[in-house]
C-alpha positions as a Markdown table, in Angstrom:
| # | Residue | x | y | z |
|---|---|---|---|---|
| 1 | Met | 107.9 | 91.5 | 102.8 |
| 2 | Ile | 107.7 | 94.8 | 102.5 |
| 3 | Trp | 104.9 | 94.2 | 100.3 |
| 4 | Ile | 102.9 | 93.1 | 103.0 |
| 5 | Val | 103.5 | 96.3 | 105.1 |
| 6 | Leu | 102.5 | 98.4 | 102.2 |
| 7 | Ala | 99.3 | 96.7 | 101.9 |
| 8 | Phe | 98.4 | 97.3 | 105.8 |
| 9 | Ile | 99.5 | 101.1 | 105.0 |
| 10 | Ser | 96.6 | 101.0 | 102.1 |
| 11 | Ala | 94.4 | 99.8 | 104.2 |
| 12 | Ala | 94.9 | 102.2 | 106.7 |
| 13 | Leu | 94.4 | 105.2 | 104.1 |
| 14 | Leu | 91.4 | 103.5 | 102.5 |
| 15 | Gly | 89.4 | 103.5 | 105.6 |
| 16 | Leu | 89.8 | 106.9 | 106.4 |
| 17 | Tyr | 88.7 | 107.3 | 102.9 |
| 18 | Asp | 86.1 | 105.8 | 103.3 |
| 19 | Val | 85.3 | 107.7 | 106.4 |
| 20 | Ser | 85.7 | 110.8 | 104.2 |
| 21 | Lys | 83.3 | 110.0 | 101.4 |
| 22 | Lys | 80.8 | 109.1 | 103.8 |
| 23 | Gln | 80.9 | 112.8 | 105.6 |
| 24 | Ala | 81.0 | 114.2 | 102.4 |
| 25 | Leu | 77.7 | 111.9 | 101.2 |
| 26 | Lys | 76.1 | 113.2 | 104.2 |
| 27 | Gly | 72.8 | 114.7 | 103.0 |
| 28 | Asn | 74.4 | 116.1 | 99.7 |
| 29 | Ala | 74.3 | 115.0 | 95.7 |
| 30 | Val | 76.6 | 112.0 | 94.7 |
| 31 | Ile | 77.0 | 113.2 | 91.0 |
| 32 | Pro | 78.7 | 116.7 | 91.7 |
| 33 | Val | 80.7 | 115.0 | 94.5 |
| 34 | Leu | 82.3 | 112.0 | 92.7 |
| 35 | Met | 83.2 | 114.8 | 90.0 |
| 36 | Leu | 84.9 | 117.0 | 92.6 |
| 37 | Asn | 86.7 | 113.7 | 93.5 |
| 38 | Thr | 87.8 | 112.8 | 90.3 |
| 39 | Leu | 88.8 | 116.8 | 89.5 |
| 40 | Phe | 90.9 | 117.1 | 92.8 |
| 41 | Ser | 92.5 | 113.8 | 92.1 |
| 42 | Ser | 93.7 | 114.7 | 88.8 |
| 43 | Ile | 95.3 | 117.9 | 90.1 |
| 44 | Ile | 97.1 | 116.1 | 92.7 |
| 45 | Phe | 98.5 | 113.6 | 89.7 |
| 46 | Leu | 98.8 | 116.0 | 86.7 |
| 47 | Pro | 102.0 | 117.6 | 88.4 |
| 48 | Phe | 103.8 | 113.9 | 87.9 |
| 49 | Ile | 102.6 | 113.9 | 84.1 |
| 50 | Leu | 103.3 | 117.0 | 83.4 |
| 51 | Leu | 107.4 | 116.8 | 85.4 |
| 52 | Ser | 108.3 | 113.6 | 83.9 |
| 53 | Ser | 107.5 | 114.3 | 80.7 |
| 54 | Arg | 109.8 | 117.4 | 81.2 |
| 55 | Gly | 112.8 | 115.1 | 82.5 |
| 56 | Val | 112.4 | 116.4 | 86.2 |
| 57 | Phe | 111.5 | 112.6 | 87.4 |
| 58 | Thr | 113.5 | 109.9 | 85.5 |
| 59 | Thr | 113.0 | 106.4 | 84.6 |
| 60 | Asp | 113.9 | 105.2 | 88.2 |
| 61 | Ser | 112.5 | 107.4 | 89.9 |
| 62 | Pro | 109.1 | 105.9 | 91.9 |
| 63 | Leu | 107.1 | 109.3 | 90.8 |
| 64 | Tyr | 107.9 | 108.9 | 87.0 |
| 65 | Cys | 105.1 | 108.9 | 84.6 |
| 66 | Thr | 105.8 | 106.8 | 81.2 |
| 67 | Asp | 104.3 | 109.0 | 78.2 |
| 68 | Tyr | 102.7 | 106.2 | 76.6 |
| 69 | Asn | 100.8 | 106.5 | 73.0 |
| 70 | Trp | 97.2 | 105.3 | 72.5 |
| 71 | Glu | 98.0 | 101.3 | 72.6 |
| 72 | Glu | 98.6 | 101.7 | 75.8 |
| 73 | Gln | 96.7 | 104.4 | 76.9 |
| 74 | Lys | 93.8 | 102.4 | 75.9 |
| 75 | Tyr | 93.8 | 99.7 | 78.7 |
| 76 | Ile | 93.8 | 102.8 | 80.8 |
| 77 | Leu | 90.7 | 103.8 | 79.9 |
| 78 | Val | 89.3 | 100.0 | 80.4 |
| 79 | Lys | 90.4 | 100.5 | 84.0 |
| 80 | Ser | 88.5 | 104.1 | 84.3 |
| 81 | Cys | 85.4 | 102.8 | 83.2 |
| 82 | Ile | 85.2 | 99.9 | 85.6 |
| 83 | Val | 86.4 | 101.9 | 87.9 |
| 84 | Leu | 84.5 | 105.0 | 87.8 |
| 85 | Ala | 81.3 | 102.5 | 87.5 |
| 86 | Ser | 82.3 | 100.8 | 90.9 |
| 87 | Trp | 82.6 | 103.8 | 92.5 |
| 88 | Leu | 78.9 | 105.3 | 91.5 |
| 89 | Leu | 77.8 | 101.9 | 92.9 |
| 90 | Ala | 79.5 | 102.6 | 95.5 |
| 91 | Tyr | 78.3 | 106.5 | 96.5 |
| 92 | Phe | 74.7 | 105.6 | 95.9 |
| 93 | Gly | 74.8 | 102.7 | 98.6 |
| 94 | Leu | 77.2 | 104.5 | 100.7 |
| 95 | Lys | 75.2 | 107.4 | 101.1 |
| 96 | His | 72.4 | 104.9 | 102.5 |
| 97 | Leu | 73.6 | 102.3 | 104.5 |
| 98 | Pro | 75.4 | 102.6 | 107.7 |
| 99 | Leu | 79.3 | 102.7 | 107.3 |
| 100 | Thr | 79.3 | 99.8 | 110.0 |
| 101 | Ile | 77.0 | 98.1 | 107.5 |
| 102 | Val | 79.5 | 98.8 | 104.1 |
| 103 | Gly | 82.7 | 98.3 | 105.5 |
| 104 | Pro | 82.4 | 94.4 | 106.3 |
| 105 | Ile | 80.2 | 93.9 | 103.2 |
| 106 | Asn | 83.4 | 95.4 | 101.4 |
| 107 | Ala | 85.7 | 92.8 | 102.8 |
| 108 | Thr | 84.0 | 89.9 | 100.5 |
| 109 | Arg | 86.0 | 91.6 | 97.7 |
| 110 | Pro | 89.3 | 90.1 | 97.9 |
| 111 | Val | 87.3 | 86.9 | 98.2 |
| 112 | Met | 86.3 | 87.7 | 94.8 |
| 113 | Val | 89.6 | 88.6 | 93.8 |
| 114 | Leu | 91.2 | 85.1 | 95.0 |
| 115 | Val | 88.6 | 83.2 | 92.8 |
| 116 | Gly | 90.0 | 85.1 | 89.8 |
| 117 | Ala | 93.4 | 85.1 | 91.3 |
| 118 | Met | 93.5 | 81.4 | 91.4 |
| 119 | Thr | 92.1 | 81.0 | 87.7 |
| 120 | Leu | 93.9 | 83.7 | 86.4 |
| 121 | Phe | 97.2 | 84.1 | 87.3 |
| 122 | Ala | 98.0 | 80.7 | 88.8 |
| 123 | Glu | 98.2 | 81.9 | 92.7 |
| 124 | Arg | 97.9 | 79.2 | 95.2 |
| 125 | Leu | 96.9 | 79.9 | 98.7 |
| 126 | Asn | 98.8 | 77.7 | 101.7 |
| 127 | Leu | 96.8 | 76.4 | 105.1 |
| 128 | Trp | 97.1 | 79.7 | 106.9 |
| 129 | Gln | 95.1 | 81.9 | 104.1 |
| 130 | Trp | 92.9 | 79.7 | 103.3 |
| 131 | Leu | 91.9 | 79.6 | 107.1 |
| 132 | Gly | 91.7 | 83.2 | 106.7 |
| 133 | Val | 89.2 | 83.5 | 103.7 |
| 134 | Ile | 87.2 | 81.1 | 105.5 |
| 135 | Val | 87.0 | 83.2 | 108.7 |
| 136 | Ala | 86.3 | 86.2 | 106.6 |
| 137 | Leu | 83.4 | 84.7 | 104.9 |
| 138 | Val | 81.5 | 83.5 | 108.4 |
| 139 | Gly | 82.2 | 87.4 | 109.5 |
| 140 | Ile | 80.3 | 88.3 | 106.2 |
| 141 | Glu | 77.5 | 85.9 | 106.6 |
| 142 | Leu | 76.9 | 87.1 | 110.7 |
| 143 | Leu | 76.6 | 90.7 | 109.2 |
| 144 | Lys | 74.0 | 89.7 | 107.0 |
| 145 | His | 71.9 | 88.5 | 110.4 |
| 146 | Thr | 73.2 | 92.1 | 111.8 |
| 147 | Ser | 72.1 | 94.2 | 109.6 |
| 148 | Lys | 68.1 | 92.6 | 109.9 |
| 149 | Lys | 68.4 | 94.8 | 113.4 |
| 150 | Glu | 68.5 | 97.7 | 111.4 |
| 151 | Gly | 65.4 | 96.9 | 109.1 |
| 152 | Ile | 68.0 | 96.2 | 106.4 |
| 153 | Asn | 67.3 | 92.8 | 104.6 |
| 154 | Trp | 70.1 | 92.0 | 102.0 |
| 155 | Trp | 67.7 | 90.4 | 99.6 |
| 156 | Lys | 65.3 | 93.2 | 99.0 |
| 157 | Asp | 67.6 | 96.0 | 100.0 |
| 158 | Lys | 68.5 | 97.8 | 96.6 |
| 159 | Trp | 71.6 | 99.9 | 98.5 |
| 160 | Ile | 73.0 | 96.4 | 99.1 |
| 161 | Tyr | 72.8 | 95.4 | 96.2 |
| 162 | Phe | 74.6 | 98.5 | 94.5 |
| 163 | Ile | 77.5 | 97.9 | 97.3 |
| 164 | Ile | 77.7 | 94.1 | 96.4 |
| 165 | Leu | 77.8 | 94.6 | 92.5 |
| 166 | Ser | 80.3 | 97.8 | 93.0 |
| 167 | Asn | 82.5 | 95.0 | 94.9 |
| 168 | Ile | 82.2 | 92.5 | 92.2 |
| 169 | Leu | 83.5 | 95.5 | 89.8 |
| 170 | Gly | 86.0 | 96.2 | 92.3 |
| 171 | Ala | 87.2 | 92.8 | 91.8 |
| 172 | Ile | 87.1 | 93.1 | 88.2 |
| 173 | Ser | 89.4 | 96.4 | 88.5 |
| 174 | Gly | 92.0 | 94.5 | 91.0 |
| 175 | Leu | 92.6 | 91.4 | 88.6 |
| 176 | Tyr | 93.2 | 93.8 | 85.6 |
| 177 | Asp | 95.6 | 95.7 | 87.6 |
| 178 | Lys | 97.6 | 92.8 | 88.1 |
| 179 | Tyr | 97.0 | 92.1 | 84.4 |
| 180 | Leu | 98.4 | 95.7 | 83.4 |
| 181 | Met | 101.2 | 95.7 | 86.0 |
| 182 | Ala | 102.8 | 92.5 | 85.1 |
| 183 | Thr | 105.4 | 92.0 | 82.7 |
| 184 | Pro | 104.6 | 90.9 | 79.0 |
| 185 | Glu | 107.0 | 87.7 | 79.4 |
| 186 | Asn | 104.4 | 86.8 | 82.8 |
| 187 | Gly | 101.6 | 88.0 | 80.8 |
| 188 | Gly | 100.7 | 91.4 | 81.4 |
| 189 | Val | 100.8 | 94.5 | 79.8 |
| 190 | Gly | 103.9 | 95.5 | 81.6 |
| 191 | Leu | 102.3 | 99.4 | 82.4 |
| 192 | Asn | 104.1 | 101.8 | 84.5 |
| 193 | Lys | 102.1 | 102.2 | 87.7 |
| 194 | Met | 102.1 | 106.0 | 88.3 |
| 195 | Ala | 101.1 | 106.6 | 84.7 |
| 196 | Val | 97.9 | 104.1 | 85.2 |
| 197 | Gln | 96.9 | 106.0 | 88.5 |
| 198 | Ser | 97.5 | 109.7 | 86.8 |
| 199 | Trp | 96.0 | 109.0 | 83.9 |
| 200 | Tyr | 93.1 | 107.0 | 85.1 |
| 201 | Asn | 92.2 | 109.5 | 87.3 |
| 202 | Ile | 91.8 | 111.9 | 84.3 |
| 203 | Tyr | 89.7 | 110.2 | 82.2 |
| 204 | Gln | 87.5 | 109.8 | 85.1 |
| 205 | Leu | 87.1 | 113.4 | 85.5 |
| 206 | Gly | 86.4 | 113.5 | 81.9 |
| 207 | Met | 83.4 | 110.9 | 82.2 |
| 208 | Met | 82.2 | 112.6 | 85.4 |
| 209 | Thr | 82.1 | 116.2 | 83.8 |
| 210 | Val | 79.9 | 114.8 | 81.0 |
| 211 | Met | 77.5 | 113.2 | 83.3 |
| 212 | Leu | 77.4 | 115.9 | 85.5 |
| 213 | Leu | 76.5 | 118.3 | 82.6 |
| 214 | Leu | 73.9 | 115.4 | 81.2 |
| 215 | Leu | 72.2 | 114.1 | 84.0 |
| 216 | Trp | 72.6 | 116.4 | 87.2 |
| 217 | Leu | 72.5 | 119.7 | 86.3 |
| 218 | Pro | 69.4 | 119.6 | 84.2 |
| 219 | Thr | 67.8 | 118.0 | 87.4 |
| 220 | Arg | 69.5 | 119.2 | 90.1 |
| 221 | Lys | 66.4 | 121.8 | 91.2 |
| 222 | Arg | 64.2 | 118.7 | 91.6 |
| 223 | Thr | 67.2 | 115.8 | 93.6 |
| 224 | Thr | 69.5 | 116.4 | 96.6 |
| 225 | Pro | 70.9 | 119.5 | 96.3 |
| 226 | Phe | 75.1 | 120.0 | 96.8 |
| 227 | His | 76.8 | 121.6 | 99.7 |
| 228 | Trp | 80.5 | 121.9 | 99.7 |
| 229 | Thr | 81.8 | 120.4 | 102.5 |
| 230 | Trp | 85.7 | 120.2 | 103.3 |
| 231 | Ser | 85.9 | 116.3 | 103.4 |
| 232 | Ile | 85.4 | 116.3 | 99.8 |
| 233 | Pro | 88.5 | 116.9 | 98.9 |
| 234 | Leu | 90.4 | 114.8 | 101.9 |
| 235 | Val | 88.5 | 112.2 | 100.1 |
| 236 | Ser | 90.2 | 112.6 | 97.0 |
| 237 | Leu | 93.8 | 112.7 | 99.0 |
| 238 | Phe | 93.4 | 109.8 | 101.0 |
| 239 | Leu | 92.5 | 107.8 | 98.3 |
| 240 | Cys | 95.2 | 109.1 | 95.7 |
| 241 | Met | 97.6 | 108.2 | 98.8 |
| 242 | Ala | 96.1 | 104.4 | 99.2 |
| 243 | Asp | 95.9 | 103.7 | 95.6 |
| 244 | Phe | 99.6 | 104.7 | 95.3 |
| 245 | Val | 101.0 | 102.6 | 98.1 |
| 246 | Tyr | 98.9 | 99.8 | 97.5 |
| 247 | Phe | 100.0 | 100.3 | 92.8 |
| 248 | Tyr | 103.9 | 100.2 | 94.8 |
| 249 | Ala | 102.8 | 97.1 | 96.6 |
| 250 | Leu | 101.8 | 95.2 | 93.3 |
| 251 | Gly | 104.6 | 96.2 | 91.2 |
| 252 | Met | 106.8 | 94.8 | 93.7 |
| 253 | Asp | 108.4 | 90.9 | 92.8 |
| 254 | Gly | 106.3 | 88.2 | 94.9 |
| 255 | Ala | 103.4 | 90.1 | 95.4 |
| 256 | Met | 99.9 | 88.3 | 95.2 |
| 257 | Ile | 97.1 | 90.2 | 94.4 |
| 258 | Ser | 94.9 | 87.8 | 96.2 |
| 259 | Ile | 96.7 | 88.8 | 99.3 |
| 260 | Val | 97.1 | 92.5 | 99.0 |
| 261 | Ser | 93.7 | 93.1 | 98.4 |
| 262 | Met | 92.4 | 90.9 | 101.5 |
| 263 | Val | 94.6 | 93.1 | 103.6 |
| 264 | Arg | 93.6 | 96.5 | 102.0 |
| 265 | Arg | 90.0 | 95.2 | 103.6 |
| 266 | Gly | 91.7 | 95.7 | 106.7 |
| 267 | Ser | 90.3 | 99.3 | 106.2 |
| 268 | Val | 87.1 | 98.0 | 107.4 |
| 269 | Ile | 88.4 | 98.3 | 111.0 |
| 270 | Val | 89.4 | 102.1 | 110.9 |
| 271 | Ser | 86.0 | 102.8 | 109.4 |
| 272 | Phe | 84.6 | 100.6 | 111.8 |
| 273 | Leu | 85.7 | 102.5 | 114.8 |
| 274 | Cys | 84.4 | 106.2 | 113.3 |
| 275 | Gly | 81.5 | 104.5 | 111.9 |
| 276 | Ala | 80.6 | 104.4 | 115.9 |
| 277 | Leu | 82.8 | 107.4 | 117.2 |
| 278 | Ile | 82.0 | 110.1 | 114.8 |
| 279 | Phe | 78.4 | 108.7 | 112.9 |
| 280 | His | 77.1 | 107.2 | 116.4 |
| 281 | Glu | 75.6 | 104.0 | 114.2 |
| 282 | Lys | 73.7 | 101.0 | 115.7 |
| 283 | Asn | 73.5 | 97.7 | 117.3 |
| 284 | Leu | 77.8 | 97.8 | 117.7 |
| 285 | Arg | 78.1 | 95.0 | 120.1 |
| 286 | Ala | 76.5 | 92.8 | 117.2 |
| 287 | Lys | 78.7 | 94.2 | 114.5 |
| 288 | Ala | 82.1 | 93.8 | 116.5 |
| 289 | Leu | 82.0 | 90.5 | 116.5 |
| 290 | Asp | 81.7 | 90.6 | 112.9 |
| 291 | Leu | 84.5 | 92.9 | 112.4 |
| 292 | Ala | 87.0 | 90.9 | 115.3 |
| 293 | Leu | 86.2 | 87.8 | 112.5 |
| 294 | Val | 87.3 | 90.4 | 109.9 |
| 295 | Ile | 90.4 | 91.1 | 111.8 |
| 296 | Leu | 91.4 | 87.2 | 112.7 |
| 297 | Ser | 91.2 | 87.0 | 109.0 |
| 298 | Met | 93.8 | 89.3 | 108.1 |
| 299 | Leu | 96.0 | 88.2 | 111.1 |
| 300 | Leu | 95.7 | 84.6 | 109.5 |
| 301 | Leu | 96.7 | 86.1 | 106.2 |
| 302 | Tyr | 99.6 | 88.1 | 107.4 |
| 303 | Met | 101.1 | 84.6 | 109.2 |
| 304 | Gly | 100.4 | 82.7 | 105.8 |
| 305 | Ser | 102.4 | 85.4 | 104.1 |
| 306 | Glu | 105.4 | 84.7 | 106.3 |
């Protein structure tokens, strides 16, 4: 199934996105970094909107952006609010936690999506897929014990809560994506995937600009200073590529949001390796077992989708 292959490609790109984000946030102010990420993402997608409106991209092109009015745009604005809230929490949490801890925690998101997909879209998993979910949950439980070796108590560390809440919002966003992409006959809105991806970045840029002016600028001398790093535009580049492949996979016939979301969490493999090689994080042997279980869960899900 092509949509499964695309989900794995999106996972690799998402891992590079997490690594770039960790590097960009190292000793840096969160709000201006996130604002610049939305700026670069908007710059990447703005040409698709303009070229589509001028007929350069036609409706049969995968790069075509439908010109929606407010009746449809309001759905995209809601997505922007959900995603931006999730990103703010994720950026602050990632800044203060090891990448080798955050990555596996993010692997819990597909389980949340699974519950929602079964409830809202009547998706059902077979035996292999259920095994994949169970193995992933075991890996996360082991990670909680590994985290204690680094002085991270899951129930007392506020940054852990930031990451968990970010994942809950991310799961809601994933379910909302399925609703936005599904045709009206299947209970969805039937929006064009490129239009959603393009416009939600632009809406986020507007919201982050306001946040920068009202929240960060007046207090910037009393908080973490901002400094430029080339990893900031890389964050936007890898995210846009990962989301483009993700949306394209979701729009294919037979694509299951629960499986696509779970496979995308395979990004933890890339982020874990970079956390070890680039950021020299600790307790890698214990975390490697947790990672192995996540990889096993990805393989089980892939077997179940064949």
